[in-house]
Structures are given as C-alpha cells and as structure tokens.
N, C-alpha and C positions, 0 to 999 in steps of 0.2 A: 408565500410558498403554500401549496395546497397540501392538506393532510387527508388521508383516506382511511376509512374504517369499514371493513366488511362485516356483514352479519347474515344470518339465515342458514348457516351450515348445520349439519346434524347427521343423524343416523336414519337411513331410509332403506326399505326393501327394494330389491331389484324390480324395475318396472314402475317405481314410484316417482314422485316429483319433489323438487325443492326450488325455492326462489331465493337467490342470493341478492343482497343489496349492498351497495357501496355508497356511503355518505361522505361528502366532501366538506371540509371546513378550511378557512384561511384563504379561500379563493373560490371563484365560480367555475363550475365544470363546463360552462358554455365555452370557455376558452381552451378546452382541452379535448383532444381525441382520447378516448378511453378504451382500455382493454382488460380482458380477463385472461389470466394464466393459471396453470396448476402445476403442482409438483408432487410427485410420489417420492417417498423417502428412498434415497439411494439413486434416484434418477434425475435427469436434467429437467429444468423448468420447461413447460410445454405451452405453446400458444393455444388458447381456446376460442376467443372471439374478440372482435373489436368493433367500435362504432365511431363514426365521424362526429365532429362538433355539432353538426346540424342534425344528426340522427338519421339522415337520409340514406347513408351508405353504411352497410355492415358487412362483416366477413366472419367465417367460421372455419375451424379446423374440420377436415373431412370426418374425423372420428365423432364429431358432435352435430354435424350438419343434419338438419331435419328434426333434431331432438331438443336442441337448445335455442333460446332466443334472447338476444341482447336488446336492451332498450335504455333510454335515458329520459330524465325529466329535468330539464335545465332549470325550471322554475323552483323545483324542490332540491336542486343540487345533488341529485342521486342518479346512479346507474344500476341497472338490475340485470340479472342473468336468470331467466326461467329455464329450468332443467327438467325435462320430461323423459320418460322411458329410460330411467337411469339404469346403468349397468355396473357390475362390480368393478370394471376397469375404469369407471369414472371416479373411484375413490382416490382422493388427493386433498392437499391443501390448496384452496383456491385464493388467488390474489387479484385484487383490483389495481389498475395502474393508470396513470395519467401522463399525457404527452402534450405539451404546448405546441400549437401550430397556428399559423395565420390562415390556413386553408380550411374552409368549413366542411368540405366533403372528402377529406383525406383521413385514412386510418393507417395503422401501422401493425405489422406482424412481429417485428423484431423486438424482443424484450429490452434490448439496450437502447431502444429509441424512447423508452419511458423512464424519466428520471424520478417519478413519484410513485410510491408503492404503499399499499396497506399492509397490515400485519398478517393477513390471511385468515381464512376460516376453513375448518375441517369438514369435509364431506365424506361420509362413509356409506357405501352401498353394500348391503348384505345380500348374498345370493341364496 
C-alpha cells in the first residue's frame, strides 16, 4: 500500500509561485495515475490536475489551466505541481492522491477513483 506525503506549501503573495511535491513510499508511483486536489474550508474537495502513469497525458481544471503544471519522476518516486501566477482563490489545502491502473496513459478526475491520499499541505495566497 502506497503512502503519500506532500510538501512545499506555504504563504505566498498573489502572482507568486510555489512548487508542491508528493513523495511516495511503500510502493512505486510508476504503477499509479496521480492526481492533485484541493479543499477550501467549508467547501467540497476540488480536482486540480492529474497525470497518467507514463507522464505523457495530463489534465487540469479550467481554473488552473495555463498556470499550473503537473509532472512526475518515477525514478525518484515523486509527483510535483508547479503553481505559477497564484491567486487568492488558490488558497486551500492541497492533496496528492494515487490510483492504481493497468493503463499507462489514463488519468482520473473523480476523487473517489483514488484510494490513496496524502495528509495535505496548506497553500495560502495573500492579495
């Protein structure tokens, strides 16, 4: 069973950048499609981005498209989310998630497709 730990969150001014990382243990990320989600207190969890096992296919929520970039390094067992041009509405707890799949170029948008989750990392964007 894979365990996920996020890092890289923090406080940044609007327009700034942060890079979130998700480190996996207990399994190799190469066997999982990976996703990033976020949750604002009092609101439902929101899909942010996902990447296939191969890393060839990616997808983004419309709200972050063109500003965020997801990547993975299967050799290092990590997945990253580069966040640029941050806005106050990006403030949330960000979660990394993993979903096992036999398909190398498949990703998933639905949170309930991911059985493994990290503990989350807080991102706060000040305006």
